[in-house]
Each structure stands twice: as C-alpha cells, then as structure tokens.
C-alpha positions in Angstrom: 129.2 135.6 91.5 131.8 136.2 88.9 131.3 139.0 86.3 130.1 137.9 82.9 133.5 138.5 81.4 135.0 136.0 83.8 132.8 133.1 82.7 135.0 132.0 79.7 138.0 131.6 82.0 135.9 129.5 84.5 134.9 127.3 81.6 138.6 126.9 80.6 139.6 126.1 84.2 136.8 123.5 84.5 137.8 121.9 81.2 141.4 121.6 82.4 140.4 120.0 85.7 138.1 117.6 83.9 140.7 116.7 81.4 143.3 116.0 84.2 140.7 113.8 86.0 140.0 111.8 82.8 143.5 110.4 82.9 143.1 108.9 86.4 142.6 105.1 86.6 139.2 103.8 87.7 137.8 100.3 88.2 134.4 101.5 87.2 133.1 102.8 83.8 132.3 106.5 83.7 128.6 107.1 84.3 126.6 109.0 81.8 126.2 112.7 82.9 122.5 112.6 82.5 121.9 109.6 84.8 120.2 110.6 88.1 121.1 107.3 89.6 124.8 107.6 89.3 125.4 111.4 89.4 125.9 113.3 92.6 122.5 114.6 93.5 122.4 118.4 93.6 121.3 118.4 97.2 124.5 116.7 98.3 126.8 119.4 96.9 126.8 121.1 100.3 128.6 118.2 102.0 132.3 117.6 102.2 134.0 115.6 99.4 134.5 112.6 101.7 130.8 112.5 102.4 130.0 112.9 98.7 132.3 110.0 97.9 130.6 107.8 100.5 127.2 108.8 99.2 128.1 107.9 95.7 129.5 104.5 96.9 126.2 103.8 98.8 124.1 104.8 95.8 126.1 102.6 93.4 125.9 99.7 95.8 122.2 100.0 96.3 121.1 101.1 92.8 119.8 97.6 91.9 117.6 97.6 95.0 115.2 100.0 93.4 113.7 96.7 92.3 112.6 95.1 95.6 113.0 91.7 94.1 116.8 92.3 93.7 116.9 93.3 97.4 115.2 90.0 98.3 117.7 88.1 96.2 120.5 89.9 98.1 119.2 88.7 101.5 116.9 91.5 102.6 113.6 90.1 103.9 110.6 89.4 101.8 108.1 90.2 104.6 106.8 93.7 104.6 107.7 95.6 107.8 105.6 98.3 109.4 105.9 101.8 107.9 107.2 104.3 110.4 105.8 107.8 110.4 106.0 110.7 112.9 102.8 112.9 113.2 104.8 116.1 112.5 108.3 115.3 111.4 107.6 113.0 108.4 108.4 109.4 107.8 111.2 106.8 108.1 109.4 104.5 105.7 109.7 100.7 105.7 112.9 99.2 107.0 114.1 95.9 105.4 116.9 94.7 107.8 119.4 92.1 106.6 120.2 90.2 109.9 123.3 88.6 108.4 125.0 92.0 108.5 124.4 92.6 112.2 127.8 92.7 113.8 130.3 95.3 115.0 131.4 96.3 111.5 130.1 99.0 109.1 130.5 99.1 105.4 129.2 102.0 103.2 128.4 99.5 100.5 126.7 97.0 102.8 123.9 98.8 104.6 122.2 96.7 107.3 118.8 98.2 106.3 117.2 99.4 103.1 114.6 102.1 103.6 111.6 102.2 101.3 108.6 104.5 101.1 105.2 103.4 99.8 103.9 105.1 96.6 100.3 106.0 95.8 100.2 103.1 93.4 101.0 100.6 96.2 104.6 100.0 95.2 107.8 100.4 97.2 110.3 103.2 96.4 113.9 103.0 97.7 114.6 106.3 99.6 117.6 105.5 101.8 119.6 103.2 103.9 120.4 102.7 107.6 123.6 101.5 109.2 123.3 99.8 112.5 125.4 98.0 115.1 123.8 96.2 118.1 124.8 97.9 121.3 126.2 94.7 122.9 128.4 94.2 119.8 130.2 97.5 120.2 132.9 97.5 122.9 134.8 100.6 122.0 134.5 103.8 124.2 133.7 106.1 121.2 130.6 105.7 119.2 130.9 103.9 115.8 131.2 106.1 112.8 130.4 106.0 109.1 130.2 108.8 106.5 132.3 110.7 109.0 129.3 110.7 111.4 129.0 109.2 114.8 126.1 106.8 115.0 123.2 107.7 117.3 122.5 105.4 120.3 119.0 104.0 120.9 118.7 102.3 124.2 115.1 101.4 123.4 116.1 99.6 120.2 119.4 98.4 121.6 121.3 99.7 118.6 123.7 102.3 117.3 122.2 103.7 114.1 122.5 106.3 111.3 120.0 107.0 108.5 121.4 108.1 105.2 118.8 109.5 102.7 120.9 108.6 99.6 117.9 108.3 97.2 115.5 111.0 98.5 116.3 114.6 99.3 115.7 115.4 103.0 115.4 119.0 103.8 116.3 118.1 107.4 119.6 116.8 106.3 121.3 113.7 104.8 121.5 112.0 108.2 118.2 113.1 109.8 116.0 110.5 111.4 112.8 111.6 109.8 112.1 112.8 106.2 109.2 115.3 105.7 108.5 114.0 102.2 108.3 110.3 103.2 104.7 109.5 104.0 103.2 106.1 104.9 99.8 107.0 103.6 97.7 103.9 103.3 100.6 101.5 103.7 98.4 99.1 105.6 97.6 97.1 102.5 101.4 96.5 102.1 101.7 95.1 105.6 100.2 91.6 105.1 103.3 90.1 106.6 104.4 92.5 109.4 
C-alpha cells in the first residue's frame, strides 16, 4: 500500500490515464459511474482484462433480460424450467435455453442459456448465462473456448458448456458450475410448465 504522501501522485496518474482514454472512439455512450448494471463488478477485478471485457459485453447484451418478458421476446422460452440445486454446493438456478442458438458457434453477446434464480417473492432474478455447444456439432480436436476458458464436456447432457455468473457474485469463481448463493427454495410454484 502506498504511503499517504504518495496518494496525490496516484490521483494525478489516474486522472491522466482517464483523460487519455476519454479521447478514444467508442460506438457506445459512456455509462454512468454509479450504474451497477454497466460498471465492472468489484468481484471481477481479479480477472484478466480480456475476461473483464468479455464480462462487460455479456452484461451489456443481457441487461434487458432482467425483465423475463424481454427474454421471451428475444426467443428464450416462456415455459418455466426446473430449478437446479445441489445439496451442498448451491444452485444453478433455472436455465432458459434458446434452441435457435444451438450450433458449433459461440458468441459472448448471444448466450445459449439465460440463468435465473427464484426470489422469495416468487419472481425470477437474472444471475448468469451459459454457453453451450452440442457435442455432435463440435468436430475440432480441442475443446471450444469462450472468455478464454475451455468449455467443460458433459457426456450425460451431450454438450460442451460453460457457466458465467455475470450478474451474481460467485465465491467459487466466475465460471463455477454451482453458486452457493443461488437457492431454489420453494420454486415448485414457478414450475407449472416444466
């Protein structure tokens, strides 16, 4: 930690860096600094810049889907899937899979699955995304990658997959399968159309 007398110089350096970045071109308006939806979450600061950039792209692309109706309009299913929870590791939540995206391609801004968690009020809260490729669609020797990560292979589900907890901090890691804070609770009332 720098000595107290070094802090003004750090502020000056940060101001210079910010001023030089302000002149760069961008196709998107600058986000307000107090917007939790568009700022880099504090828990993502430990990841490499490339991962942080992909995370921000995924957040921007899925921000509207906090409203489940917007997700439905974009082609994600209207039926409520089963809520997935592990007895000790936490939950995966409810997976809304857009079948039109199932191919051998991955796009940070087009996740095949939106992951929601039920709230105590019986609502759905967007917590993450999942990228998947059906195993038969992938003919390369190496596993598919996204966010600089190799997808995991599930022979049981016949897919390559990677969870990204872009809207909910996961103490197990950004790409962990289970999230300890995601609980299904009494999600049975939400599963009228499994």
